[in-house]
DSSP file (Angstrom, degrees, kcal/mol; ACC not computed):
  #  RESIDUE AA STRUCTURE BP1 BP2  ACC     N-H-->O    O-->H-N    N-H-->O    O-->H-N    TCO  KAPPA ALPHA  PHI   PSI    X-CA   Y-CA   Z-CA
    1    1 A M              0   0    0      0, 0.0     2,-0.5     0, 0.0    84,-0.0   0.000 360.0 360.0 360.0 128.4  235.8  131.9   74.0
    2    2 A K        -     0   0    0     83,-0.3     2,-0.5     2,-0.0     0, 0.0  -0.878 360.0-157.9-105.2 130.6  236.7  129.0   71.7
    3    3 A I        -     0   0    0     -2,-0.5     2,-0.4    80,-0.0    82,-0.2  -0.927   6.1-163.1-107.3 129.0  234.0  127.1   69.8
    4    4 A T  E     -A   84   0A   0     80,-2.8    80,-2.4    -2,-0.5     2,-0.3  -0.926   6.8-152.2-111.0 135.1  234.8  123.5   68.6
    5    5 A Y  E     -A   83   0A   0     -2,-0.4     2,-0.3    78,-0.2    78,-0.2  -0.808  11.2-172.9-107.8 149.5  232.6  121.8   66.0
    6    6 A G  E     -A   82   0A   0     76,-2.1    76,-2.9    -2,-0.3     2,-0.4  -0.977   9.5-150.3-137.7 152.0  232.0  118.1   65.5
    7    7 A L  E     -A   81   0A   0     16,-2.4    13,-3.1    -2,-0.3     2,-0.3  -0.929  12.1-179.3-121.2 146.9  230.3  116.0   62.9
    8    8 A A  E     -AB  80  19A   0     72,-2.0    72,-3.1    -2,-0.4     2,-0.5  -0.991  15.8-144.6-141.4 148.9  228.5  112.7   63.2
    9    9 A E  E     -AB  79  18A   0      9,-2.6     9,-1.9    -2,-0.3     2,-0.6  -0.966   6.7-155.9-119.2 127.1  226.8  110.5   60.7
   10   10 A F  E     -AB  78  17A   0     68,-3.4    68,-2.6    -2,-0.5     2,-0.8  -0.892   5.4-156.0-101.1 120.4  223.7  108.5   61.5
   11   11 A D  E  >> -AB  77  16A   0      5,-2.9     4,-2.6    -2,-0.6     5,-0.9  -0.856   3.1-166.1 -97.5 106.9  223.1  105.4   59.2
   12   12 A R  T  45S+     0   0    0     64,-3.0    -1,-0.2    -2,-0.8    65,-0.1   0.780  84.8  61.7 -65.6 -26.0  219.4  104.6   59.3
   13   13 A Y  T  45S+     0   0    0     63,-0.5    -1,-0.2     1,-0.2    64,-0.1   0.920 119.3  24.5 -65.4 -44.8  220.0  101.2   57.8
   14   14 A T  T  45S-     0   0    0     -3,-0.3    -2,-0.2     2,-0.2    -1,-0.2   0.663 100.6-129.8 -94.5 -18.7  222.2  100.0   60.7
   15   15 A G  T  <5 +     0   0    0     -4,-2.6    18,-0.6     1,-0.3     2,-0.3   0.703  66.2 123.1  76.8  19.8  220.7  102.3   63.3
   16   16 A T  E   < -BC  11  32A   0     -5,-0.9    -5,-2.9    16,-0.2     2,-0.4  -0.816  46.7-155.7-116.7 155.9  224.2  103.5   64.4
   17   17 A I  E     -BC  10  31A   0     14,-2.9    14,-2.1    -2,-0.3     2,-0.3  -0.995  12.2-176.3-131.0 136.5  225.8  106.9   64.6
   18   18 A D  E     -B    9   0A   0     -9,-1.9    -9,-2.6    -2,-0.4     2,-0.1  -0.963  30.2-108.1-132.6 147.1  229.6  107.6   64.5
   19   19 A S  E     -B    8   0A   0     -2,-0.3   -11,-0.3   -11,-0.2     2,-0.3  -0.475  41.1-110.5 -69.8 143.7  231.7  110.7   64.9
   20   20 A N        -     0   0    0    -13,-3.1     3,-0.4     3,-0.5   -13,-0.3  -0.580  15.9-135.9 -78.1 137.0  233.3  111.9   61.7
   21   21 A I  S    S+     0   0    0     -2,-0.3    -1,-0.1     1,-0.2    -2,-0.0   0.750 102.4  56.2 -66.7 -23.5  237.1  111.5   61.5
   22   22 A H  S    S+     0   0    0      1,-0.3    -1,-0.2   -15,-0.0    -3,-0.0   0.820 124.8  19.8 -80.3 -31.3  237.5  115.0   60.1
   23   23 A L  S    S-     0   0    0     -3,-0.4   -16,-2.4   -16,-0.1    -3,-0.5  -0.627  90.7-168.6-133.3  74.4  235.7  116.8   62.9
   24   24 A P        -     0   0    0      0, 0.0     2,-0.7     0, 0.0    -3,-0.1  -0.188  19.7-133.8 -68.4 157.1  235.8  114.2   65.8
   25   25 A M    >   -     0   0    0    -18,-0.1     3,-1.5     3,-0.1    -6,-0.1  -0.864  23.2-144.0-113.5  94.7  233.8  114.6   68.9
   26   26 A D  T 3  S+     0   0    0     -2,-0.7     3,-0.1     1,-0.2   -20,-0.0  -0.297  80.5  18.5 -60.7 137.1  236.0  113.8   71.9
   27   27 A G  T 3  S+     0   0    0      1,-0.2     2,-0.4    15,-0.0    -1,-0.2   0.548  94.9 120.6  83.0   8.6  234.4  112.0   74.8
   28   28 A V    <   -     0   0    0     -3,-1.5     2,-0.4    15,-0.1    -1,-0.2  -0.903  55.5-137.3-112.1 133.9  231.4  110.7   72.8
   29   29 A L        -     0   0    0     -2,-0.4    10,-0.2     6,-0.2    11,-0.1  -0.696  15.4-135.4 -88.1 135.8  230.6  107.0   72.4
   30   30 A S        +     0   0    0     -2,-0.4     2,-0.4     9,-0.1   -12,-0.2  -0.454  59.8  77.0 -80.1 161.1  229.5  105.7   69.0
   31   31 A G  E    S+C   17   0A   0    -14,-2.1   -14,-2.9    -2,-0.1    -1,-0.0  -0.999  78.7  17.9 144.4-137.7  226.5  103.3   68.8
   32   32 A G  E  > S-C   16   0A   0     -2,-0.4     4,-2.5   -16,-0.2     5,-0.2  -0.275  73.2-113.2 -69.2 157.7  222.8  103.7   68.9
   33   33 A L  H  > S+     0   0    0    -18,-0.6     4,-2.6     1,-0.2     5,-0.2   0.918 113.6  47.7 -60.0 -48.4  221.2  107.2   68.4
   34   34 A Y  H  > S+     0   0    0      1,-0.2     4,-2.4     2,-0.2    -1,-0.2   0.936 114.3  46.0 -60.9 -47.9  219.9  107.6   72.0
   35   35 A E  H  > S+     0   0    0      1,-0.2     4,-2.5     2,-0.2    -6,-0.2   0.883 112.8  51.2 -63.2 -38.9  223.2  106.6   73.6
   36   36 A F  H  X S+     0   0    0     -4,-2.5     4,-2.7     2,-0.2    -2,-0.2   0.944 111.7  45.7 -63.6 -48.5  225.2  108.8   71.2
   37   37 A L  H  X S+     0   0    0     -4,-2.6     4,-2.3     2,-0.2    -2,-0.2   0.885 113.6  49.6 -64.5 -38.7  223.1  111.9   71.9
   38   38 A E  H  X S+     0   0    0     -4,-2.4     4,-2.1    -5,-0.2    -1,-0.2   0.929 112.9  46.8 -63.7 -45.3  223.1  111.2   75.7
   39   39 A S  H  X S+     0   0    0     -4,-2.5     4,-1.5     1,-0.2    -2,-0.2   0.890 111.3  52.2 -63.3 -40.9  226.9  110.8   75.6
   40   40 A A  H  <>S+     0   0    0     -4,-2.7     5,-2.8     2,-0.2     4,-0.2   0.918 109.8  48.5 -63.0 -44.3  227.3  114.0   73.5
   41   41 A G  H ><5S+     0   0    0     -4,-2.3     3,-1.3     1,-0.2    -1,-0.2   0.904 110.4  51.0 -62.7 -41.9  225.3  116.0   76.0
   42   42 A E  H 3<5S+     0   0    0     -4,-2.1    -1,-0.2     1,-0.3    -2,-0.2   0.798 108.6  52.6 -66.0 -28.2  227.3  114.7   78.9
   43   43 A A  T 3<5S-     0   0    0     -4,-1.5    -1,-0.3    -5,-0.2    -2,-0.2   0.388 124.3-102.9 -88.6   3.1  230.5  115.7   77.1
   44   44 A G  T < 5S+     0   0    0     -3,-1.3    41,-0.4     1,-0.3     2,-0.3   0.587  72.6 143.1  90.4  10.6  229.2  119.2   76.5
   45   45 A W      < -     0   0    0     -5,-2.8     2,-0.4    -6,-0.2    -1,-0.3  -0.687  33.8-157.1 -87.6 137.8  228.3  118.9   72.9
   46   46 A E  E     -D   83   0A   0     37,-3.2    37,-2.2    -2,-0.3     2,-0.4  -0.946  19.7-120.9-114.4 134.0  225.2  120.8   71.6
   47   47 A L  E     +D   82   0A   0     -2,-0.4    35,-0.3    35,-0.2     3,-0.1  -0.594  34.4 170.4 -74.2 127.5  223.3  119.8   68.5
   48   48 A C  E     -     0   0A   0     33,-3.5     2,-0.3     1,-0.4    34,-0.2   0.778  57.9 -12.5-104.1 -40.2  223.2  122.6   65.9
   49   49 A S  E     -D   81   0A   0     32,-1.5    32,-2.9     2,-0.0    -1,-0.4  -0.990  47.1-158.6-161.1 158.9  221.8  121.1   62.8
   50   50 A A  E     +D   80   0A   0     -2,-0.3    30,-0.2    30,-0.2    28,-0.0  -0.990  17.8 164.9-145.4 142.3  220.9  117.9   61.0
   51   51 A Y  E     -D   79   0A   0     28,-2.0    28,-3.0    -2,-0.3     2,-0.2  -0.991  41.2 -98.0-155.2 151.4  220.5  117.2   57.3
   52   52 A P  E     +D   78   0A   0      0, 0.0    26,-0.2     0, 0.0    23,-0.2  -0.496  39.2 168.2 -70.7 139.0  220.3  114.2   54.9
   53   53 A C        +     0   0    0     24,-3.1    25,-0.2    21,-0.5    22,-0.2   0.313  26.5 126.5-135.9   7.7  223.6  113.5   53.2
   54   54 A G        -     0   0    0     20,-2.4     2,-0.6    23,-1.0    25,-0.0  -0.411  50.4-141.5 -68.2 145.6  223.2  110.1   51.5
   55   55 A T    >   -     0   0    0     18,-0.1     3,-2.3    -2,-0.1    16,-0.3  -0.940  21.9-120.5-111.4 114.6  224.1  109.9   47.8
   56   56 A K  T 3  S+     0   0    0     -2,-0.6    16,-0.2     1,-0.3     3,-0.1  -0.271  97.1  18.7 -56.3 129.1  221.7  107.7   45.9
   57   57 A G  T 3  S+     0   0    0     14,-3.1    -1,-0.3     1,-0.4     2,-0.1   0.146  91.4 127.3  96.4 -18.6  223.7  104.9   44.2
   58   58 A N    <   -     0   0    0     -3,-2.3    13,-2.9    13,-0.1     2,-0.4  -0.434  59.1-123.9 -70.0 146.1  226.8  105.2   46.4
   59   59 A S  E     -E   70   0B   0     11,-0.2    11,-0.2    -2,-0.1    -1,-0.1  -0.753  27.3-171.5 -92.6 138.6  228.0  102.0   48.0
   60   60 A R  E     -E   69   0B   0      9,-2.8     9,-2.5    -2,-0.4     2,-0.1  -0.961  25.8-109.5-127.1 144.9  228.4  101.9   51.8
   61   61 A P  E     -E   68   0B   0      0, 0.0     7,-0.2     0, 0.0     5,-0.1  -0.406  22.8-133.5 -70.9 150.3  230.0   99.2   54.0
   62   62 A I    >   -     0   0    0      5,-1.4     3,-2.2     3,-0.2     5,-0.1  -0.932  32.2-112.4-101.8 119.0  227.8   97.1   56.2
   63   63 A P  T 3  S+     0   0    0      0, 0.0     3,-0.1     0, 0.0    -1,-0.0  -0.240  99.5  12.9 -54.7 132.2  229.4   96.8   59.7
   64   64 A G  T 3  S+     0   0    0      1,-0.2     2,-0.3     2,-0.0     0, 0.0   0.445 115.1  86.8  83.0   0.6  230.6   93.3   60.5
   65   65 A K  S <  S-     0   0    0     -3,-2.2    -3,-0.2     2,-0.2    -1,-0.2  -0.899  71.3-137.4-130.0 159.8  230.3   92.1   56.8
   66   66 A T  S    S+     0   0    0     -2,-0.3     2,-0.1    -3,-0.1    -1,-0.1   0.580  77.7  88.5 -91.0 -10.8  232.5   92.2   53.8
   67   67 A E        -     0   0    0     -5,-0.1    -5,-1.4    -6,-0.0     2,-0.3  -0.405  67.0-135.8 -88.1 164.5  229.8   93.3   51.3
   68   68 A L  E     -E   61   0B   0     -7,-0.2     2,-0.4    -2,-0.1    -2,-0.1  -0.773  10.1-149.8-111.7 159.1  228.6   96.7   50.4
   69   69 A R  E     -E   60   0B   0     -9,-2.5    -9,-2.8    -2,-0.3     2,-0.3  -0.971  18.9-118.4-128.7 149.7  225.1   98.0   50.0
   70   70 A K  E     -E   59   0B   0     -2,-0.4     2,-0.4   -11,-0.2   -11,-0.2  -0.669  26.1-118.3 -88.1 138.5  223.8  100.7   47.6
   71   71 A C        -     0   0    0    -13,-2.9   -14,-3.1    -2,-0.3   -13,-0.1  -0.625  30.3-179.6 -73.2 125.0  222.2  103.9   49.1
   72   72 A E        +     0   0    0     -2,-0.4    -1,-0.2     1,-0.3   -16,-0.1   0.639  66.0  28.7 -99.5 -19.2  218.6  104.0   47.8
   73   73 A D  S >  S-     0   0    0    -18,-0.1     3,-2.2     1,-0.1     4,-0.3  -0.997  70.1-130.2-148.3 133.9  217.5  107.3   49.4
   74   74 A P  G >  S+     0   0    0      0, 0.0   -20,-2.4     0, 0.0     3,-0.9   0.763 107.3  62.6 -57.2 -24.5  219.4  110.4   50.5
   75   75 A T  G 3  S+     0   0    0      1,-0.2   -63,-0.1   -23,-0.2     3,-0.1   0.421  76.8  87.9 -84.0   4.2  217.8  110.2   54.0
   76   76 A E  G <  S+     0   0    0     -3,-2.2   -64,-3.0     1,-0.2   -63,-0.5   0.792  94.4  42.7 -68.0 -26.6  219.4  106.9   54.7
   77   77 A V  E <  S-A   11   0A   0     -3,-0.9   -24,-3.1    -4,-0.3   -23,-1.0  -0.986  74.0-169.1-124.0 125.1  222.4  108.8   56.1
   78   78 A I  E     -AD  10  52A   0    -68,-2.6   -68,-3.4    -2,-0.5     2,-0.4  -0.954  10.7-147.6-116.3 129.1  221.9  111.9   58.3
   79   79 A T  E     -AD   9  51A   0    -28,-3.0   -28,-2.0    -2,-0.5     2,-0.4  -0.814  10.6-160.6 -95.3 134.1  224.7  114.3   59.2
   80   80 A F  E     -AD   8  50A   0    -72,-3.1   -72,-2.0    -2,-0.4     2,-0.5  -0.947   3.3-154.1-113.2 134.2  224.5  116.0   62.6
   81   81 A I  E     -AD   7  49A   0    -32,-2.9   -33,-3.5    -2,-0.4   -32,-1.5  -0.935  17.8-178.4-108.5 128.9  226.6  119.1   63.4
   82   82 A F  E     -AD   6  47A   0    -76,-2.9   -76,-2.1    -2,-0.5     2,-0.3  -0.825  10.5-159.9-121.0 159.9  227.5  119.8   67.0
   83   83 A K  E     -AD   5  46A   0    -37,-2.2   -37,-3.2    -2,-0.3     2,-0.4  -0.978   2.4-163.2-136.5 154.7  229.3  122.5   68.8
   84   84 A R  E      A    4   0A   0    -80,-2.4   -80,-2.8    -2,-0.3   -39,-0.1  -0.991 360.0 360.0-137.7 128.7  231.1  122.7   72.2
   85   85 A V              0   0    0    -41,-0.4   -83,-0.3    -2,-0.4   -40,-0.1   0.392 360.0 360.0 -99.2 360.0  232.0  126.0   73.9
């Protein structure tokens, strides 16, 4: 039995979640949290864990804009760990 792991990051500022390029989640659509989780379940991914991963003071891009914004709180970015058997 082979277990595949995937990572996704939820940006609370924008309300979007995207699969991480280092551990991508094949068959899952990026976008809103509900749609992402629904797509992940349909593709066979199971949520294992979630934790805050924002680094206070780090700059993050704002989708659709050229400017950056500073992270004010570690809970602004949440990492989700998934597995698929």
